[in-house]
C-alpha positions in Angstrom: -160.9 37.5 61.2 -159.0 39.9 58.9 -158.8 43.6 59.8 -161.0 44.6 56.9 -163.9 42.4 58.2 -163.4 43.9 61.7 -163.7 47.4 60.3 -166.8 46.5 58.3 -168.5 45.0 61.4 -167.6 48.1 63.5 -168.9 50.4 60.8 -172.1 48.3 60.4 -172.7 48.5 64.2 -172.1 52.3 64.2 -174.7 52.8 61.4 -177.2 50.6 63.2 -176.9 52.4 66.4 -177.1 55.8 64.7 -180.4 54.9 63.0 -182.0 53.3 66.0 -185.2 54.9 67.5 -183.5 55.6 70.8 -180.9 57.8 69.0 -183.7 59.7 67.1 -185.6 60.4 70.4 -182.4 61.6 72.0 -181.7 63.9 69.1 -185.2 65.4 69.3 -184.9 66.0 73.0 -181.7 67.9 72.6 -183.0 70.0 69.7 -183.4 73.7 70.9 -187.0 74.8 71.3 -188.2 77.7 69.3 -190.2 80.3 71.3 -193.9 80.3 70.7 -195.4 83.5 69.2 -196.8 85.9 71.7 -200.5 85.5 72.5 -202.2 87.6 75.1 -203.2 91.1 76.1 -201.2 94.3 76.0 -202.2 97.5 77.9 -201.2 100.7 76.2 -201.0 104.0 78.1 -200.8 107.6 76.9 -199.9 109.4 80.2 -201.4 112.8 80.8 -202.4 114.5 84.0 -205.8 115.7 82.6 -206.5 113.0 80.0 -204.6 109.7 80.3 -205.5 107.4 77.5 -205.8 103.6 78.2 -206.3 100.8 75.7 -206.2 97.0 75.9 -205.6 94.9 72.8 -205.9 91.1 72.6 -203.4 89.4 70.3 -203.7 85.9 68.9 -201.4 86.3 65.9 -200.2 89.1 63.7 -203.4 89.3 61.7 -205.7 89.0 64.8 -205.4 92.1 67.0 -208.6 93.0 68.8 -209.4 96.2 70.8 -211.2 95.0 73.9 -211.1 98.2 76.1 -210.5 101.9 75.9 -210.8 104.7 78.4 -209.7 108.3 78.8 -209.2 109.3 82.4 -210.6 112.9 82.0 -209.9 115.2 84.9 -210.9 118.8 85.2 -208.3 121.6 85.4 -209.9 122.4 88.8 -209.1 119.0 90.1 -206.3 119.1 92.8 -203.1 117.4 91.8 -203.3 114.7 94.5 -206.8 113.8 93.3 -205.5 113.5 89.7 -202.7 111.2 90.9 -205.1 109.0 92.8 -207.6 108.7 90.0 -205.0 107.9 87.3 -203.4 105.3 89.6 -206.8 103.7 90.5 -208.0 103.6 86.9 -204.8 101.8 85.7 -205.0 99.4 88.6 -208.6 98.5 87.8 -207.8 97.9 84.2 -204.9 95.6 85.0 -206.9 93.7 87.6 -209.9 93.2 85.3 -208.2 92.5 81.9 -205.0 90.8 83.1 -202.6 92.1 80.4 -199.3 90.2 80.1 -197.3 93.4 79.4 -197.7 97.2 79.2 -196.6 99.8 76.7 -196.4 103.5 77.4 -195.6 106.6 75.4 -192.5 108.4 76.7 -192.7 112.1 77.7 -191.9 114.3 74.7 -189.4 117.2 75.0 -191.0 120.4 76.1 -189.4 123.8 76.7 -191.9 124.8 79.5 -190.6 123.5 82.8 -194.0 123.4 84.5 -195.5 121.4 81.6 -192.6 118.9 81.7 -193.1 118.5 85.4 -196.8 117.8 85.1 -196.2 115.3 82.3 -193.5 113.6 84.4 -195.9 113.3 87.3 -198.5 111.6 85.1 -195.9 109.2 83.7 -194.6 108.4 87.1 -198.0 107.5 88.4 -198.7 105.3 85.4 -195.4 103.4 85.9 -196.0 103.0 89.6 -199.4 101.4 88.9 -197.7 99.0 86.5 -194.8 98.2 88.9 -197.1 97.3 91.8 -198.6 94.6 89.5 -195.1 93.3 88.6 -195.7 93.8 84.9 -193.0 94.5 82.3 -193.3 97.8 80.6 -191.9 98.9 77.2 -191.6 102.7 76.7 -191.5 104.3 73.2 -190.9 107.8 72.0 -193.8 109.3 70.1 -191.8 109.3 66.8 -191.1 105.6 67.1 -194.8 104.8 67.7 -195.8 106.9 64.7 -193.2 105.2 62.6 -194.5 101.7 63.6 -198.1 102.6 63.0 -198.0 105.0 60.0 -194.5 104.4 58.6 -193.9 108.1 59.2 -192.5 109.6 62.4 -194.1 113.0 61.9 -197.7 111.7 61.4 -200.5 113.8 63.1 -202.7 112.4 65.9 -205.5 112.2 63.4 -203.4 110.1 61.0 -202.4 107.8 63.9 -206.0 107.4 64.9 -207.1 106.5 61.4 -204.3 103.9 61.0 -205.0 102.4 64.5 -208.7 102.0 63.6 -207.7 100.4 60.3 -205.4 97.9 62.0 -207.9 97.1 64.6 -210.8 97.1 62.2 -212.9 99.4 64.4 -215.3 101.9 63.0 -216.4 103.7 66.1 -215.6 107.1 67.5 -212.6 106.6 69.8 -210.9 109.5 71.4 -207.4 110.6 70.3 -205.9 109.8 73.7 -207.3 106.3 73.5 -206.0 105.7 70.0 -202.6 107.0 71.1 -202.7 104.4 73.9 -203.7 101.7 71.4 -200.9 102.8 69.1 -198.4 102.2 71.9 -199.7 98.7 72.5 -199.7 97.9 68.8 -196.1 99.3 68.5 -195.1 97.0 71.3 -196.5 93.9 69.5 -194.9 94.9 66.2 -191.4 95.7 67.5 -190.9 93.4 70.5 -191.8 90.0 69.1 -188.8 88.2 70.5 -189.0 89.7 74.0 -192.8 89.2 74.1 -192.5 85.5 73.2 -190.4 84.9 76.4 -193.1 86.4 78.6 -195.2 83.8 80.4 
């Protein structure tokens, strides 16, 4: 057999093996898997000692975001600090246990010049994060400007403008408190801006 015929046989055998079903199956197995889009519930929190806003949204795809729960944990100015801490913590725990969100989103504390106000806001935020941590949930935190930018396209939007846009996105036409729409805005911001991270959450 001449060398040319040997090369032709080898080449024919190579092409046959390359196009065989077993080779195709092997190629598909080694193909990297793309992450599935996030589906599930996100708990949004707007921390405040006297009026913590809570909202749970259910996401199926980008055009299907449903508001399934809202609450404002309203506490009187006469309520002792420890009672406020307990009630905020308990409210968040109950929401997590009942609605089973996959992830949480919280608004960060804004800059304030008054030390006492900053301290009180820090306590509310700490309580909220502790309630989330006990449930071993991941939390994404956002500055108010970033949330407004994600929802309204404008970082200096008013609370009323945020509320109006949140209701338009969620297609709700009911009277929802501003603390609750702020919480929903945090949850929507999380879904809009963390798609790759959310897709990895089981």
